[in-house]
C-alpha positions as CSV (number, residue, x, y, z in Angstrom):
1,M,-13.2,183.5,-73.9
2,T,-12.9,180.8,-77.3
3,P,-9.6,178.8,-76.2
4,E,-6.8,179.5,-78.5
5,T,-5.4,177.1,-81.0
6,E,-2.7,175.1,-81.0
7,Y,-0.6,173.6,-83.5
8,T,2.2,170.3,-82.6
9,A,5.5,170.8,-84.7
10,D,4.1,167.8,-87.1
11,E,1.9,169.4,-88.6
12,V,3.5,172.8,-88.9
13,A,6.4,171.0,-90.6
14,Q,3.5,169.2,-93.7
15,H,3.2,173.1,-94.9
16,T,6.3,173.9,-96.9
17,K,5.2,174.6,-100.4
18,P,5.2,177.7,-101.9
19,D,1.5,178.3,-102.2
20,D,1.0,177.0,-97.8
21,I,3.7,178.1,-96.0
22,W,3.6,178.0,-91.9
23,M,6.3,178.5,-89.5
24,T,7.3,179.1,-86.1
25,I,8.8,181.8,-84.2
26,H,9.3,181.6,-80.3
27,G,6.4,179.5,-79.7
28,E,3.6,181.4,-82.3
29,V,2.7,179.9,-85.4
30,Y,2.1,181.9,-88.7
31,D,1.0,181.4,-91.8
32,V,2.8,183.8,-94.1
33,T,1.4,182.2,-97.5
34,K,0.1,186.0,-98.3
35,Y,3.5,187.8,-96.9
36,V,5.8,186.3,-99.6
37,M,5.3,189.1,-102.4
38,D,5.9,191.6,-99.4
39,H,8.6,190.0,-97.5
40,P,12.0,192.1,-98.4
41,G,14.2,189.4,-98.4
42,G,11.8,187.5,-101.2
43,I,10.0,184.2,-100.9
44,E,13.5,181.9,-100.9
45,V,14.1,182.8,-97.7
46,L,10.4,181.9,-96.2
47,L,10.8,178.4,-98.2
48,E,14.2,178.1,-96.3
49,A,11.9,177.9,-92.9
50,A,8.9,176.5,-93.9
51,G,8.0,174.3,-92.2
52,T,10.6,174.8,-89.2
53,D,11.6,177.0,-85.8
54,A,12.2,180.2,-87.5
55,S,13.0,181.9,-84.4
56,D,17.0,182.3,-84.8
57,P,16.4,182.8,-88.4
58,F,13.9,185.9,-87.5
59,D,16.2,187.2,-84.6
60,N,19.5,187.1,-87.1
61,A,17.7,188.9,-89.3
62,G,17.8,192.2,-87.1
63,H,14.2,192.6,-87.4
64,S,13.0,195.3,-85.1
65,D,10.0,195.3,-83.4
66,D,7.9,196.8,-85.8
67,A,8.5,193.2,-87.0
68,F,6.4,191.4,-85.2
69,D,3.4,193.9,-85.5
70,L,3.5,193.3,-89.2
71,M,3.6,189.2,-88.1
72,T,0.3,189.8,-85.9
73,P,-2.1,189.4,-88.3
74,F,-0.5,186.1,-89.8
75,R,-0.8,184.7,-86.7
76,I,-2.3,181.5,-86.3
77,G,-2.3,179.5,-82.7
78,K,0.7,178.5,-80.5
79,L,3.3,175.6,-80.9
80,K,2.3,173.5,-78.9
81,G,4.7,172.0,-75.9
82,H,6.5,175.4,-76.2
83,V,8.3,176.6,-73.3
84,N,10.6,180.1,-73.1
85,K,13.9,179.5,-72.9
86,K,15.2,180.1,-69.1
87,S,17.9,182.5,-68.4
88,K,21.2,181.3,-67.1
89,N,21.7,181.7,-63.4
90,P,23.9,185.1,-62.7
91,I,27.6,185.2,-62.9
92,L,28.7,185.9,-59.5
93,L,31.1,189.0,-59.7
94,Q,32.4,189.5,-56.4
95,P,33.7,186.4,-53.7
96,P,31.5,185.4,-50.8
97,L,31.6,187.4,-47.8
98,E,33.4,184.3,-45.8
99,K,36.4,183.4,-48.1
100,L,36.8,187.6,-47.9
101,D,36.4,187.3,-44.1
102,S,39.6,184.7,-44.4
103,T,41.2,186.2,-46.9
104,K,41.4,189.2,-44.8
105,Q,43.1,187.2,-41.6
106,S,45.2,185.7,-43.8
107,H,46.7,189.3,-45.0
108,G,46.7,190.1,-40.8
109,L,48.9,187.3,-40.7
110,A,50.9,187.7,-43.2
111,G,51.6,191.6,-41.9
112,I,52.8,190.6,-38.8
113,T,54.9,187.9,-40.3
114,L,56.8,190.3,-42.3
115,G,57.0,193.2,-39.6
116,F,59.1,190.7,-37.4
117,L,61.1,189.6,-40.7
118,S,61.8,193.9,-40.8
119,L,62.5,193.7,-37.7
120,G,65.2,191.0,-37.8
121,I,66.1,192.7,-40.4
122,A,67.5,195.8,-39.0
123,A,68.8,194.6,-35.9
124,S,71.1,192.0,-38.7
125,T,71.9,195.2,-40.6
126,Y,73.2,197.2,-37.7
127,K,74.6,194.3,-36.0
128,I,76.5,193.5,-39.2
129,L,77.6,197.3,-39.8
130,K,79.1,197.0,-36.8
131,G,81.2,193.4,-37.3
132,E,78.9,190.7,-35.5
133,H,77.3,187.9,-37.2
134,G,73.9,188.4,-38.6
135,I,72.5,185.3,-36.9
136,S,73.6,186.2,-34.0
137,A,71.7,190.0,-35.0
138,L,68.3,188.0,-35.8
139,T,68.6,186.7,-32.6
140,H,69.0,189.5,-30.2
141,A,66.7,190.8,-32.1
142,L,64.1,188.3,-31.2
143,S,65.1,188.0,-27.0
144,I,64.0,191.7,-27.2
145,L,60.3,190.8,-28.0
146,S,60.5,187.9,-25.1
147,I,60.5,185.8,-28.0
148,P,61.9,182.7,-26.4
149,I,65.5,181.8,-27.9
150,A,69.1,181.5,-26.3
151,S,71.0,183.8,-26.5
152,T,74.8,184.5,-25.3
153,Q,75.3,188.0,-26.3
154,P,75.7,190.1,-24.0
155,S,73.0,192.6,-23.5
156,N,72.9,196.7,-24.2
157,S,70.0,198.6,-22.9
158,I,70.6,201.8,-25.2
159,Y,70.9,199.5,-28.3
160,S,67.9,197.5,-27.4
161,K,65.6,200.2,-27.0
162,G,67.1,202.3,-29.9
163,L,66.5,199.0,-32.3
164,L,63.6,198.1,-30.8
165,G,61.7,201.3,-31.7
166,S,62.9,201.4,-35.4
167,S,62.6,198.3,-35.6
168,L,58.7,198.4,-34.4
169,L,58.4,201.5,-36.4
170,L,59.6,199.4,-39.8
171,M,57.2,197.0,-38.8
172,G,54.2,199.3,-38.6
173,C,54.9,200.9,-41.8
174,T,55.2,197.6,-43.4
175,A,51.9,196.0,-42.4
176,F,50.1,199.7,-42.9
177,A,51.4,199.5,-46.8
178,I,50.8,195.9,-47.3
179,R,47.1,196.3,-46.2
180,K,47.0,199.0,-47.8
181,S,48.0,197.3,-51.4
182,F,45.8,194.3,-50.2
183,G,42.8,196.9,-50.2
184,I,43.7,198.1,-54.0
185,I,43.5,194.6,-54.8
186,M,40.4,193.2,-53.7
187,G,38.6,196.7,-53.8
188,E,37.5,197.6,-50.5
189,T,35.8,200.4,-49.9
190,N,34.7,202.5,-47.2
191,F,34.3,206.3,-45.6
192,R,37.3,206.1,-44.4
193,T,38.8,205.7,-48.4
194,Y,37.9,209.2,-49.3
195,P,40.0,212.5,-48.2
196,N,38.3,214.9,-45.8
197,H,36.6,217.5,-47.2
198,L,35.4,216.3,-50.4
199,K,33.9,217.9,-52.9
200,V,31.6,215.9,-55.2
201,P,31.1,217.7,-58.6
202,K,27.5,218.2,-59.6
203,P,26.2,215.6,-62.8
204,V,26.9,216.7,-65.7
205,T,24.0,215.5,-67.8
206,R,24.6,215.1,-71.2
207,D,22.3,214.6,-74.8
208,P,22.3,211.0,-75.1
209,L,21.9,211.9,-79.1
210,L,25.8,213.9,-78.5
211,Q,26.7,210.5,-77.4
212,R,25.4,207.2,-78.7
213,G,23.2,208.8,-82.2
214,W,19.9,209.6,-81.7
215,L,18.7,205.4,-82.9
216,D,19.8,204.3,-79.5
217,S,17.6,207.7,-78.3
218,V,13.6,207.7,-78.2
219,L,12.5,207.2,-81.5
220,S,10.7,210.7,-83.1
221,P,9.6,211.0,-86.4
222,L,12.7,212.9,-88.5
223,P,11.7,215.9,-91.3
224,L,12.9,216.6,-94.7
225,A,15.2,218.7,-95.4
226,K,16.0,218.5,-98.4
227,K,14.9,216.4,-101.9
228,I,17.1,216.1,-105.4
229,L,16.8,214.1,-108.0
230,I,20.5,212.7,-108.8
231,A,19.2,210.0,-111.8
232,P,16.3,209.0,-113.0
233,N,13.5,207.9,-110.5
234,V,16.7,208.2,-107.7
235,Y,16.2,210.9,-105.2
236,R,18.7,212.2,-102.6
237,L,16.2,212.3,-99.0
238,V,18.2,214.3,-96.7
239,F,16.2,214.4,-93.6
240,S,17.3,216.4,-89.8
241,L,18.0,215.1,-86.7
242,P,16.5,217.0,-83.8
243,Q,19.9,218.7,-82.9
244,P,22.6,220.1,-85.5
245,E,25.3,218.6,-83.3
246,A,23.3,214.9,-82.8
247,M,24.8,211.9,-84.7
248,L,23.4,208.5,-86.5
249,G,24.3,206.2,-84.3
250,L,24.4,203.4,-86.9
251,P,27.1,200.9,-87.3
252,T,28.6,200.4,-89.9
253,G,27.3,197.7,-92.1
254,Q,23.4,198.2,-91.0
255,H,20.0,199.8,-92.5
256,V,17.0,201.8,-90.5
257,A,13.2,201.0,-91.7
258,I,10.7,203.3,-92.5
259,T,7.5,202.6,-91.6
260,M,4.5,204.5,-92.4
261,N,0.3,204.1,-92.4
262,I,-0.8,203.6,-96.7
263,D,-4.8,203.0,-97.1
264,G,-4.6,202.1,-93.7
265,E,-1.8,199.7,-94.3
266,K,1.3,199.9,-92.2
267,V,4.5,199.9,-95.0
268,T,7.8,198.9,-93.8
269,R,10.9,199.1,-96.5
270,S,14.4,198.9,-95.4
271,Y,17.2,201.1,-96.7
272,T,20.7,201.7,-95.9
273,P,22.2,205.6,-95.7
274,V,24.9,207.3,-97.5
275,S,25.7,209.7,-94.5
276,N,27.7,208.4,-91.5
277,N,28.1,208.6,-87.9
278,L,30.6,211.9,-89.3
279,D,27.8,213.8,-90.6
280,Y,26.1,215.1,-87.4
281,G,22.9,216.7,-87.9
282,V,21.4,214.6,-91.2
283,L,20.1,211.1,-91.9
284,E,20.8,210.7,-96.0
285,L,19.1,208.3,-98.1
286,L,19.4,207.3,-101.4
287,V,15.3,206.4,-102.8
288,K,14.5,204.6,-106.1
289,I,10.9,205.5,-106.7
290,Y,8.6,202.5,-108.5
291,P,6.0,204.0,-109.5
292,D,3.8,201.2,-108.6
293,G,5.7,200.4,-105.2
294,K,3.4,200.9,-102.2
295,L,5.9,202.7,-100.2
296,T,8.0,204.6,-102.9
297,G,5.3,205.3,-105.5
298,G,2.2,206.0,-103.0
299,C,4.8,208.5,-100.0
300,L,8.2,209.1,-100.7
301,A,7.8,210.2,-104.4
302,N,5.4,213.1,-103.1
303,L,7.3,213.4,-99.6
304,Q,7.9,218.0,-99.8
305,I,10.3,219.4,-97.6
306,G,9.0,219.4,-93.8
307,D,7.0,216.0,-94.5
308,A,7.9,213.7,-90.9
309,V,8.7,210.0,-92.1
310,H,9.3,207.5,-88.8
311,F,12.6,205.7,-88.6
312,R,13.6,202.6,-87.1
313,G,16.9,200.8,-86.5
314,P,19.5,199.5,-86.5
315,K,19.1,196.7,-88.3
316,G,20.8,194.0,-90.6
317,A,23.2,190.8,-89.7
318,M,26.6,192.7,-90.9
319,R,28.8,195.1,-88.4
320,Y,31.4,195.8,-89.7
321,T,34.9,196.6,-88.1
322,N,38.3,196.4,-88.9
323,G,39.9,193.3,-89.1
324,L,37.2,191.9,-90.3
325,C,39.1,190.4,-93.3
326,K,41.8,191.7,-95.1
327,K,40.1,192.0,-99.0
328,I,36.9,192.7,-99.8
329,G,35.3,191.7,-103.6
330,M,31.7,194.1,-103.9
331,I,28.7,193.4,-106.9
332,A,26.2,195.8,-106.8
333,G,23.5,196.8,-109.3
334,G,21.4,200.0,-109.0
335,T,20.6,201.0,-105.9
336,G,22.5,198.3,-104.4
337,I,25.6,200.6,-104.2
338,T,25.0,201.9,-100.9
339,P,25.5,199.4,-98.2
340,M,28.7,199.0,-100.7
341,F,29.2,203.2,-100.3
342,Q,28.9,202.9,-96.6
343,L,31.6,200.1,-96.4
344,I,33.2,202.0,-98.6
345,R,33.7,205.3,-96.6
346,A,34.3,203.6,-93.1
347,I,37.4,201.9,-94.9
348,C,38.7,204.3,-97.0
349,E,38.5,207.3,-94.1
350,N,39.8,205.1,-91.7
351,D,43.8,205.5,-91.3
352,R,44.0,202.1,-89.7
353,D,42.3,200.4,-91.4
354,A,44.0,198.5,-94.6
355,T,41.2,196.4,-96.4
356,E,41.8,196.2,-99.8
357,I,38.5,196.8,-101.7
358,S,37.5,195.6,-105.4
359,L,33.7,196.6,-106.4
360,I,32.0,195.5,-109.5
361,Y,29.0,198.1,-110.1
362,A,26.3,197.4,-112.7
363,N,23.9,199.7,-113.8
364,H,21.1,200.1,-117.0
365,T,22.6,203.6,-118.4
366,E,25.6,205.2,-117.6
367,N,23.4,208.2,-116.4
368,D,21.6,205.2,-113.4
369,I,25.5,205.2,-111.6
370,L,24.6,206.7,-108.6
371,L,27.4,208.0,-106.3
372,K,30.0,208.0,-109.3
373,D,32.0,211.5,-108.3
374,E,32.5,210.2,-104.7
375,L,33.5,206.9,-105.6
376,D,36.0,207.8,-108.3
377,K,37.4,210.5,-106.0
378,F,38.2,207.0,-103.2
379,S,39.8,205.3,-106.1
380,R,42.3,208.0,-106.7
381,L,42.9,209.4,-103.5
382,Y,43.2,205.5,-102.3
383,P,44.2,203.5,-104.7
384,K,45.6,200.7,-103.2
385,L,42.5,200.5,-101.2
386,F,40.2,200.5,-103.3
387,N,39.3,200.2,-107.0
388,V,36.2,200.2,-109.0
389,F,35.0,198.8,-112.9
390,Y,31.6,200.0,-114.4
391,V,29.4,197.5,-116.0
392,I,26.9,199.4,-118.0
393,E,24.2,197.1,-120.4
394,H,23.5,200.1,-122.6
395,P,27.1,201.9,-123.3
396,S,27.8,205.5,-125.3
397,T,29.7,205.1,-128.0
398,T,32.1,207.1,-125.6
399,W,31.8,204.5,-123.0
400,N,35.5,202.5,-122.2
401,S,34.5,200.2,-119.5
402,G,32.1,196.6,-118.8
403,V,29.3,196.2,-121.5
404,G,26.3,193.7,-121.0
405,Y,26.4,192.0,-117.1
406,I,28.5,191.1,-114.6
407,T,29.5,187.8,-115.3
408,K,31.5,184.7,-113.9
409,D,35.0,185.7,-115.9
410,M,34.6,189.1,-115.1
411,A,33.9,188.2,-111.2
412,A,37.6,186.4,-111.6
413,Q,39.4,188.9,-113.1
414,R,38.2,191.8,-110.7
415,L,38.0,190.2,-107.3
416,P,40.2,188.9,-105.1
417,L,40.8,184.9,-105.3
418,P,38.3,183.1,-102.5
419,G,40.6,182.6,-98.9
420,N,39.7,182.7,-95.4
421,D,40.7,186.7,-95.4
422,V,38.5,187.5,-98.0
423,K,34.7,188.2,-98.4
424,I,32.6,189.1,-101.5
425,M,29.2,190.7,-100.6
426,V,26.0,191.7,-103.0
427,C,23.8,193.9,-103.5
428,G,20.8,194.7,-106.2
429,P,18.1,193.7,-107.7
430,P,17.2,189.4,-107.3
431,G,18.1,188.6,-110.8
432,M,21.8,189.8,-110.3
433,V,21.9,188.4,-106.8
434,G,20.6,184.9,-108.1
435,A,23.3,185.1,-110.8
436,A,25.8,186.5,-108.7
437,K,25.6,183.7,-105.8
438,K,25.2,180.7,-109.0
439,F,28.9,181.7,-110.5
440,L,30.8,182.8,-107.2
441,G,29.6,179.2,-106.5
442,E,31.7,178.3,-109.4
443,L,34.8,180.7,-108.6
444,G,34.7,178.3,-105.4
445,Y,33.5,180.5,-103.2
446,E,31.3,179.3,-100.3
447,T,27.2,179.0,-101.1
448,P,25.4,181.4,-98.7
449,G,22.3,180.7,-96.8
450,A,18.9,182.2,-97.4
451,N,19.3,184.2,-94.0
452,P,22.8,186.4,-94.2
453,K,25.2,186.1,-91.3
454,M,28.4,187.8,-90.6
455,S,30.4,184.5,-91.1
456,D,29.4,184.2,-94.4
457,Q,32.1,184.3,-97.4
458,V,29.9,185.6,-99.5
459,F,27.2,187.8,-97.6
460,I,24.1,189.2,-99.2
461,F,23.1,192.8,-98.2
């Protein structure tokens, strides 16, 4: 067997040009030069990681298992001297047995002590009611239990017996109550903890599709249920989940990946569903068909009702939750509206989410605007939360909104000002994204890195 080639970090660092890109991921060395045209994030992402250890950016990008399969043909060897990270020491969730034993002993002593105090209190109360001094009453009570304390008080056998019986009963109840309290606090459990004849309920088997969602269950292909042309070369594809009551289980802001074998090649592309976890039984996508696209032109364009498609997920660095920020500015172009719509819908349909959203949405023509009816409806129903401004390149004579391209002045007028509680989200064609990065930086927003993170002020989907 031929020994595997090993490369040093210095050797990897010499390959950083657009026509010669090497990187390491978890100790494996890859030559990704031939992958730059197919990489969903573009060549810029790969160039930024060229010659370095790209393990963290690779993991943060939310790649699923199929990403490792795609990388296999580009693997050329191992990183010399690489050592896998060791797992952290386990966290001790319970105190040592010695500590528990000493704790129980201290609990017992505390119970006995409080029992004696209870005895004294009972005796003192009785004597005080009879007009006797409390201290002398306590002394009398202790003398009954043969505790050597001097006493000048006369004894009364009937009184003593009654006092002793009631005090012992009070002391026992107090000790029992203390033990039970400490048992609850320390989580003591044994067979005596449970009532007699306890009926153990039969385990209820719940379908994981109804609790966690389909993406958390064992994956299987989904059949196409509907295929509707909604704009030039744009289809609404509706896939059926295994059960009508099942939910997708996709965190807000994340996407799924479609993987198909085309002409012997495994092709994967990512899409953000326009359906969410409230749309039971379906996964719904908006897909633009490119005639020369490997996946869209070669496969998705020809899908027929009933055809099965393999999905993976969740994927992506964004997981939106209420409270992420107070204001969100959005710049979208074409099918880049899908991740924006996912967030807009989640925020507007949540009565407790007061995040304000401003969207600038660009297209070639009026007919290219996707989800316009839905966006306009949210704008009408939630005017304090959401406003949208449309921009088209080729307007009709009746068009009364933005014309041309999204500009710096347009963004300054329509989007929230930079601040700690403000995020800008961008998704669309590469040219639009590049221009947006530039003028957002000029407006004072932080420049995003090539690998998106939720902490970024400007987040690129």
